[in-house]
Each structure stands twice: as structure tokens, then as C-alpha cells.
BALUMMI-989077 format. One line per 4 residues: number of its first residue (from 1); their letters; for each residue x negated, y negated, z of C-alpha. Coordinates in pm, 1 decimal. Layout:
// residues N
NUM = a = X:Y:Z ~ ...
// end
This chain:
// residues 379
1 = xxxx = 348.3:1807.4:-644.5 ~ 3.1:1820.3:-734.4 ~ -220.0:1534.3:-639.2 ~ 25.9:1393.2:-400.5
5 = xxxx = -121.8:1214.8:-95.0 ~ 29.0:1226.4:245.7 ~ 39.9:960.3:510.3 ~ -124.5:1000.5:855.0
9 = xxxx = 71.1:947.7:1161.9 ~ -64.9:829.9:1504.0 ~ 37.8:1051.4:1803.1 ~ 261.9:765.3:1930.5
13 = xxxx = 456.3:754.9:1579.4 ~ 512.2:1136.1:1609.4 ~ 640.1:1103.5:1988.5 ~ 875.8:823.6:1881.4
17 = xxxx = 1060.8:1059.0:1651.4 ~ 1212.4:1257.0:1940.7 ~ 1603.3:1280.3:1853.5 ~ 1854.5:1425.2:1645.5
21 = xxxx = 1837.1:1139.6:1405.3 ~ 1472.1:1176.8:1337.4 ~ 1288.7:1466.8:1464.5 ~ 910.0:1537.9:1408.0
25 = xxxx = 681.0:1806.0:1542.2 ~ 323.9:1893.8:1494.4 ~ 126.7:2212.7:1446.0 ~ -238.6:2137.3:1463.9
29 = xxxx = -296.9:1828.7:1267.3 ~ 8.7:1875.2:1043.4 ~ 326.8:1664.0:1103.0 ~ 655.0:1799.1:1006.2
33 = xxxx = 1005.5:1644.5:976.8 ~ 1257.2:1892.3:1092.9 ~ 1544.4:1675.4:1144.2 ~ 1753.4:1847.3:856.5
37 = xxxx = 1681.7:2181.3:1035.2 ~ 1816.1:2118.7:1382.5 ~ 2161.3:2237.8:1314.9 ~ 2039.9:2547.0:1113.7
41 = xxxx = 1812.3:2674.5:1387.0 ~ 1905.1:3016.6:1473.5 ~ 1859.0:2982.9:1861.7 ~ 2037.2:2613.0:1842.1
45 = xxxx = 1945.1:2279.8:1773.4 ~ 1881.1:2231.5:2145.0 ~ 1563.9:2443.1:2145.8 ~ 1414.3:2216.8:1834.8
49 = xxxx = 1507.9:1898.9:2018.3 ~ 1320.6:2026.8:2324.7 ~ 999.7:2021.3:2131.9 ~ 1053.9:1690.1:1939.8
53 = xxxx = 775.4:1458.3:1893.0 ~ 557.2:1750.2:2037.6 ~ 321.6:2025.1:1921.3 ~ 497.3:2363.4:1847.9
57 = xxxx = 196.2:2575.1:1815.5 ~ 240.7:2742.6:2176.9 ~ 600.7:2823.6:2145.2 ~ 561.4:2947.9:1765.2
61 = xxxx = 301.6:3208.7:1908.7 ~ 492.8:3284.8:2235.3 ~ 600.8:3642.3:2200.1 ~ 778.2:3630.0:2515.4
65 = xxxx = 1016.3:3353.2:2442.1 ~ 1056.1:3441.8:2054.9 ~ 833.2:3588.2:1791.1 ~ 878.5:3358.7:1486.4
69 = xxxx = 887.3:3515.8:1154.2 ~ 703.7:3404.7:829.2 ~ 1037.8:3237.8:733.2 ~ 992.3:2978.8:1033.5
73 = xxxx = 656.5:2887.0:881.1 ~ 804.9:2862.7:526.1 ~ 1038.2:2614.1:668.9 ~ 779.0:2402.7:805.3
77 = xxxx = 588.5:2409.5:493.8 ~ 894.6:2273.5:307.4 ~ 918.9:1997.1:586.4 ~ 539.4:1875.6:576.4
81 = xxxx = 513.9:1503.3:554.7 ~ 166.8:1419.1:684.2 ~ -118.2:1455.8:915.8 ~ -191.6:1363.4:1271.2
85 = xxxx = -442.0:1085.0:1297.6 ~ -729.4:1139.9:1593.6 ~ -812.0:865.6:1833.8 ~ -1026.8:691.0:1568.0
89 = xxxx = -755.4:661.4:1339.1 ~ -814.5:953.9:1097.0 ~ -724.9:1321.6:1074.9 ~ -988.0:1520.5:1244.8
93 = xxxx = -1207.6:1226.3:1251.2 ~ -1198.1:1229.4:887.5 ~ -970.3:1089.7:619.0 ~ -739.6:1386.1:538.4
97 = xxxx = -477.4:1367.6:283.0 ~ -223.6:1643.0:132.3 ~ -345.4:1824.2:-160.0 ~ 7.7:1928.7:-265.1
101 = xxxx = 8.2:2282.9:-86.0 ~ 56.2:2156.1:263.0 ~ -312.4:2166.8:386.2 ~ -555.8:1914.0:465.4
105 = xxxx = -829.3:1809.4:237.4 ~ -1115.3:1731.0:492.7 ~ -1336.0:1600.5:198.2 ~ -1098.7:1303.4:181.4
109 = xxxx = -1095.8:1287.8:-187.1 ~ -797.8:1227.9:-409.6 ~ -682.0:1384.4:-739.4 ~ -991.0:1197.4:-936.7
113 = xxxx = -1227.8:1250.5:-662.2 ~ -1251.7:916.5:-506.5 ~ -1213.9:847.1:-144.1 ~ -887.2:827.5:-26.6
117 = xxxx = -779.9:592.6:272.5 ~ -633.0:787.7:568.6 ~ -366.3:518.6:667.4 ~ -224.6:424.8:314.0
121 = xxxx = -276.7:738.8:137.3 ~ -451.6:539.8:-172.2 ~ -777.5:579.6:-341.6 ~ -782.5:319.9:-625.0
125 = xxxx = -588.6:30.0:-774.3 ~ -375.1:258.5:-993.4 ~ -237.3:403.8:-685.2 ~ -53.1:77.4:-629.2
129 = xxxx = 138.6:125.9:-944.0 ~ 271.0:466.2:-895.9 ~ 637.3:458.8:-839.9 ~ 761.3:527.5:-474.3
133 = xxxx = 1007.0:811.8:-427.5 ~ 1253.3:584.5:-255.2 ~ 1445.8:888.0:-85.5 ~ 1139.9:1060.0:32.7
137 = xxxx = 973.5:741.0:150.3 ~ 1278.9:647.0:369.2 ~ 1310.5:1008.7:499.2 ~ 954.8:1037.4:584.4
141 = xxxx = 894.8:696.2:734.4 ~ 1257.5:577.2:870.3 ~ 1162.7:223.8:755.7 ~ 1328.7:57.5:483.9
145 = xxxx = 1542.7:201.1:187.6 ~ 1417.6:36.2:-103.8 ~ 1771.5:117.2:-269.4 ~ 1944.8:-134.4:-39.7
149 = xxxx = 1885.4:-517.7:34.3 ~ 1569.6:-547.5:265.9 ~ 1632.2:-854.5:463.7 ~ 1921.7:-714.0:669.5
153 = xxxx = 1719.8:-387.6:701.6 ~ 1446.4:-575.7:876.4 ~ 1656.2:-792.1:1070.5 ~ 1881.1:-518.3:1218.0
157 = xxxx = 1612.9:-255.4:1215.4 ~ 1519.3:-262.3:1564.2 ~ 1168.6:-197.2:1437.2 ~ 877.0:-233.7:1735.5
161 = xxxx = 583.2:-480.2:1610.7 ~ 342.5:-196.9:1598.0 ~ 573.9:18.1:1382.1 ~ 666.3:-260.6:1151.3
165 = xxxx = 284.7:-385.0:1088.9 ~ 165.9:-12.8:1031.2 ~ 471.4:31.6:762.2 ~ 459.3:-306.3:598.7
169 = xxxx = 101.3:-264.1:502.3 ~ 139.4:71.9:352.1 ~ 210.4:-52.2:-12.3 ~ 508.9:102.0:-195.9
173 = xxxx = 605.4:22.3:-582.1 ~ 965.6:-33.0:-689.3 ~ 1068.8:126.3:-1053.9 ~ 782.3:-4.5:-1252.0
177 = xxxx = 718.9:-304.7:-1062.7 ~ 1064.7:-464.7:-1070.4 ~ 1187.9:-649.2:-776.2 ~ 1362.4:-467.2:-495.8
181 = xxxx = 1673.3:-605.6:-358.2 ~ 1612.6:-861.6:-98.7 ~ 1950.8:-1024.6:-3.8 ~ 2165.7:-846.1:-270.0
185 = xxxx = 2388.9:-1140.2:-325.6 ~ 2406.7:-1500.1:-470.4 ~ 2066.6:-1584.1:-278.7 ~ 1857.2:-1321.5:-480.8
189 = xxxx = 1772.2:-1538.2:-783.5 ~ 1623.1:-1803.8:-512.9 ~ 1375.8:-1559.0:-392.8 ~ 1190.1:-1476.9:-714.1
193 = xxxx = 947.1:-1694.2:-891.7 ~ 765.4:-1654.0:-1231.2 ~ 426.4:-1725.0:-1242.7 ~ 430.3:-1999.3:-1507.3
197 = xxxx = 663.0:-2186.7:-1286.3 ~ 374.5:-2290.8:-1072.3 ~ 158.0:-2468.4:-1352.5 ~ 467.3:-2621.2:-1521.2
201 = xxxx = 592.3:-2782.4:-1209.6 ~ 256.7:-2896.8:-1026.3 ~ 26.7:-2961.8:-1278.7 ~ 224.2:-3275.4:-1414.3
205 = xxxx = 225.0:-3393.1:-1042.7 ~ -138.3:-3357.9:-1019.3 ~ -205.6:-3555.0:-1334.4 ~ 55.3:-3835.9:-1212.7
209 = xxxx = -146.7:-3857.1:-887.4 ~ -480.8:-3896.0:-1061.3 ~ -333.3:-4168.3:-1289.5 ~ -171.3:-4370.3:-975.1
213 = xxxx = -508.2:-4319.7:-767.6 ~ -746.7:-4428.8:-1067.1 ~ -699.0:-4819.9:-1027.2 ~ -869.7:-4762.1:-668.6
217 = xxxx = -1189.1:-4650.3:-838.8 ~ -1460.8:-4849.5:-1019.7 ~ -1586.2:-4555.6:-1182.9 ~ -1416.9:-4213.9:-1294.0
221 = xxxx = -1700.2:-4038.3:-1110.3 ~ -1569.7:-4152.9:-785.4 ~ -1238.4:-4052.6:-844.0 ~ -1383.1:-3715.5:-966.3
225 = xxxx = -1596.1:-3685.2:-645.7 ~ -1274.9:-3718.8:-435.0 ~ -1088.7:-3468.7:-651.0 ~ -1377.0:-3251.6:-617.5
229 = xxxx = -1378.6:-3267.9:-220.9 ~ -1016.6:-3176.4:-245.4 ~ -1072.1:-2881.2:-442.6 ~ -1355.1:-2758.8:-219.7
233 = xxxx = -1125.4:-2830.9:93.3 ~ -857.0:-2626.2:-55.4 ~ -1068.2:-2307.4:-59.1 ~ -1096.0:-2338.7:332.9
237 = xxxx = -729.5:-2404.1:344.1 ~ -653.0:-2111.1:139.8 ~ -850.1:-1907.7:391.6 ~ -702.4:-2046.6:706.9
241 = xxxx = -342.0:-2015.2:561.2 ~ -387.6:-1655.9:458.2 ~ -577.2:-1538.2:787.3 ~ -386.9:-1725.9:1042.4
245 = xxxx = -34.5:-1794.7:907.7 ~ 38.6:-1505.9:651.8 ~ -152.5:-1266.5:854.7 ~ -33.9:-1360.5:1199.9
249 = xxxx = -29.1:-1001.7:1289.0 ~ -160.5:-976.8:1643.4 ~ 15.7:-1283.2:1774.2 ~ 350.2:-1201.8:1600.9
253 = xxxx = 648.0:-1182.0:1850.3 ~ 755.2:-843.9:1893.8 ~ 1126.2:-924.9:1826.9 ~ 1319.3:-933.4:1496.1
257 = xxxx = 1301.3:-1311.8:1463.4 ~ 911.3:-1293.7:1446.7 ~ 915.3:-974.9:1227.6 ~ 1173.1:-1099.0:990.8
261 = xxxx = 995.7:-1418.0:927.7 ~ 658.5:-1234.7:885.5 ~ 818.0:-1003.5:624.6 ~ 984.7:-1290.4:433.2
265 = xxxx = 670.8:-1505.7:440.3 ~ 423.0:-1250.7:333.3 ~ 491.1:-900.9:464.1 ~ 722.4:-836.3:145.2
269 = xxxx = 438.6:-893.8:-72.1 ~ 218.1:-645.9:109.7 ~ 515.8:-409.4:114.2 ~ 554.4:-428.9:-244.4
273 = xxxx = 214.8:-592.9:-393.3 ~ 315.0:-552.2:-763.1 ~ 630.4:-714.9:-755.0 ~ 547.2:-976.8:-1001.6
277 = xxxx = 843.7:-1226.8:-914.6 ~ 749.6:-1224.5:-531.2 ~ 403.5:-1299.3:-581.3 ~ 336.6:-1660.2:-639.0
281 = xxxx = 455.5:-1933.6:-379.0 ~ 827.6:-2056.9:-423.8 ~ 830.2:-2422.8:-499.5 ~ 1055.3:-2502.4:-178.5
285 = xxxx = 780.7:-2315.2:30.5 ~ 506.0:-2516.6:-127.5 ~ 680.1:-2835.4:-68.6 ~ 733.2:-2755.8:300.3
289 = xxxx = 330.7:-2654.7:337.9 ~ 209.3:-2939.9:103.6 ~ 388.1:-3247.1:274.9 ~ 185.7:-3197.9:603.8
293 = xxxx = -141.0:-3205.7:400.8 ~ -52.7:-3513.8:231.5 ~ -64.8:-3674.8:596.0 ~ -391.0:-3481.6:647.8
297 = xxxx = -552.2:-3597.3:327.7 ~ -472.9:-3976.2:390.9 ~ -583.4:-3936.6:759.2 ~ -903.6:-3807.1:656.8
301 = xxxx = -967.3:-4109.1:399.6 ~ -765.2:-4342.1:633.2 ~ -962.2:-4635.8:491.7 ~ -862.7:-4619.3:110.3
305 = xxxx = -530.9:-4481.3:10.0 ~ -649.9:-4410.5:-354.3 ~ -920.5:-4183.5:-212.9 ~ -696.7:-3979.3:-9.3
309 = xxxx = -459.3:-3928.2:-320.4 ~ -741.1:-3813.4:-544.2 ~ -861.6:-3564.6:-280.6 ~ -490.7:-3437.8:-239.4
313 = xxxx = -459.2:-3394.7:-605.2 ~ -770.7:-3178.2:-590.5 ~ -636.0:-2969.7:-311.2 ~ -285.2:-2921.5:-512.5
317 = xxxx = -514.7:-2829.4:-823.8 ~ -680.7:-2591.4:-602.3 ~ -361.3:-2427.2:-500.6 ~ -247.6:-2395.9:-846.0
321 = xxxx = -567.4:-2214.1:-936.6 ~ -515.2:-2017.9:-644.4 ~ -157.0:-1886.0:-723.4 ~ -274.1:-1811.7:-1074.1
325 = xxxx = -574.6:-1614.7:-990.1 ~ -370.8:-1414.7:-736.7 ~ -108.3:-1340.4:-993.3 ~ -358.6:-1241.4:-1252.3
329 = xxxx = -562.6:-1031.1:-1003.9 ~ -260.5:-817.6:-958.4 ~ -120.9:-797.5:-1310.0 ~ -403.0:-844.7:-1562.9
333 = xxxx = -718.1:-695.6:-1720.6 ~ -990.7:-941.9:-1648.8 ~ -1357.8:-1039.6:-1747.0 ~ -1636.7:-849.9:-1557.2
337 = xxxx = -1688.3:-1115.7:-1260.0 ~ -1297.3:-1129.8:-1225.0 ~ -1288.3:-752.5:-1215.2 ~ -1500.6:-762.9:-905.6
341 = xxxx = -1271.1:-1027.3:-749.2 ~ -979.7:-816.0:-832.0 ~ -1127.4:-485.0:-664.4 ~ -1214.6:-729.9:-358.1
345 = xxxx = -869.9:-853.1:-324.4 ~ -680.6:-520.1:-402.6 ~ -909.0:-356.9:-116.0 ~ -726.6:-614.3:125.0
349 = xxxx = -400.5:-442.5:6.8 ~ -464.1:-81.3:27.5 ~ -784.6:-40.4:237.4 ~ -802.4:-310.6:506.7
353 = xxxx = -543.1:-570.7:524.7 ~ -727.1:-732.6:850.4 ~ -994.5:-836.8:634.5 ~ -1078.7:-1015.5:275.5
357 = xxxx = -839.6:-1301.2:317.7 ~ -1031.7:-1503.2:51.6 ~ -832.3:-1473.6:-299.8 ~ -1008.6:-1707.3:-535.6
361 = xxxx = -1336.1:-1660.7:-377.3 ~ -1480.6:-1446.1:-74.9 ~ -1690.4:-1742.2:35.7 ~ -1512.9:-1807.4:365.6
365 = xxxx = -1508.9:-1446.6:444.2 ~ -1891.8:-1423.1:416.6 ~ -1889.6:-1756.8:632.9 ~ -1665.1:-1601.7:887.6
369 = xxxx = -1767.8:-1226.9:884.6 ~ -1428.1:-1108.2:756.0 ~ -1555.2:-949.4:416.8 ~ -1576.6:-591.0:361.1
373 = xxxx = -1864.9:-362.3:440.6 ~ -2079.5:-241.1:131.4 ~ -1965.2:110.1:198.3 ~ -1609.2:235.7:304.5
377 = xxx = -1570.4:233.0:666.4 ~ -1498.4:548.3:832.1 ~ -1163.9:519.6:984.1
// end
């Protein structure tokens, strides 16, 4: 398939596929899924399984054991699924991708000539909107089948944390950006939130909060100052939540409870970043996160309830701006400055999920050193 990009696998990933259920082999830097060929091997499937998760160069060339014909290499060609990463995370030390004919492209260029990221196989934001071949994706990665409810697959999948984190941060796209099934039952509608729900619900609350706080100020400027403080504080809260809660990756428990919570909270957004109904925060989750911050705001302004309320309203308004910005960065064409912000955020999705945590602004990424380098890093 011309222009197709293939993923890069670590050696540990290949070695993990060492059974009749999932059998990978390597030949040089190429990775092959020969699961379907086990029963068809002329010498018996046991010989294939003997090399499951291993390199087969020596046995293919060993004339004393068995001289393999060109047909054997054609079988491998049909089973080619990706490339083997070197110790620094890329194939041959460079970003290698499939060019559609089963060979590695060491120049690391996609169909349009732009650099391709070796882990995700993506080169630009348009790649996020290319429909995923559901059957092929599941066969290749043995992760989640997008045609079936995702939540039980994560819960019962038995995935290791490392495998889960690698896979959930390889973006997929479900049938034109529609929502893949999460529960597949009566709970399904509760998992979806349209973008307009956020301002519709919370802007009236902000207005009412400012209204009941106004008697505590002798001047509108005082209330505006507290509101602005809350708005600025939100930018830091946004960064902290995104970095240390939504991306609690290194500290994630290596069990199905931790993995499933991560997937439900934020992992599903990285797995399906163009799902427009699972992009903004559901109202119930917002309430759960917002209630503690009500206490925080009034704890900071402990001497004046009205100031705390005005500041809290500024923070909630900041959240509304965040969710709206987040939605439009994914789904709308934007003016020039916002285009740069869109590029910045999408790099977080398909280039480096461990950096670029600012959504409405890269300010705190610059402060804490989690921004992106000017030039793409060699991975």
C-alpha cells in the first residue's frame, strides 16, 4: 500500500510475541508476524515456534539444516509488520518507516517528504485523521480491537504497563472520527460529551458566582483583579493536572486497576485523539475535580469569602477556555497564532507525549523545561 508507514518495535516487544497465539520473528531490522504461517510450515509448526521472538537470519541461510527457497522470503514479505528499534529507540539509529514495499526508508521521510516519527509512524497532523485499519491494527499490535467495547478489553487484557503505555500513545482514528465503543451498553451515552455542553453548563455558574461575590467589593476593579488572579492560577493548575495526573505514566501501578483508570481518565484521548465526543471533560468528572479547588481558593483568601469566590470563578472560566481551546485545536482551522498552538499540542500527541503539557499556553512548559526542542529530536 503506497505511502503506508509501519511501526517500530523494541526488541523486548518482539521477544514477548513468542507463542502460537502471537509469533513474531526478525530478519535484520525487519519484524514479521508469522502467526498465521505456523500451521502451514512444511517442516511443522514446532520449528517456527523454536525461533519465535528471535532473529531467523542464520537458520534461513543454514544450508545444512534446510535451504529455504524464494517462496519462504515471499511469505515473510507478506507478513512484514514493522521495524526493529535500536537501543536509542529507532531503527538503525534513524527513524525508519515502511515505504510500502517491505524495505526500510533510512531517510525517515513520509509520502510528503516530511520527517516521520519512528514510534508512532506519523509525520504531520493529517496522519491523525487517517482511518485505522481495525483488523490489521489488532493483528499487528495485539492491543485493542476497535470494533469491540474498549473498557473490558483493557480490564481483562493482562497488559504490562510498558506495553500499554507504548500502545496507548500510538494514535488511532476510528471510522471518520466517530466514537469507538467504550462500554457497548446503556453506559455508552454517559461517556460522551459534546463541546457545547461545557460553556452551556459552566458559564452561567461563573456569572452567578461573580454576582454573589460583587457585594464584597467596593470597586469592580477589585473583583476583576481577583478574577484575573484565578484565571492566571488556572494556567498553572492546567499544567499540573495534565502533567502529574493525566500523565501519571512513570508512577502508574503495573496492574489492571491502574492501567484501566489511566485509560478511562486520559489514555483513551491519546489512543483516539480525534474522537470529538471524548475530548472535553464530562460534567461529573469536572465536579469531582472542582470541589477541592473551591476549598483551595477560599483557603488562599481565608480572610475574605468574596475574594475567594471571585478568584474561584476566574479559575472556572480558565477551565472553560481550556476545554474550548482543546476542542478547537483538534477540530478547527484557526488563525495564525492559534495554528502555532495547534501544532504545539498535536506534537504532544504524535511526537512526544512526555512533553508539551500546556494546552492554552506553553508558558509553564517553558518555565519547567517540558517544551519541545526547536528541531525534532533524533530518537
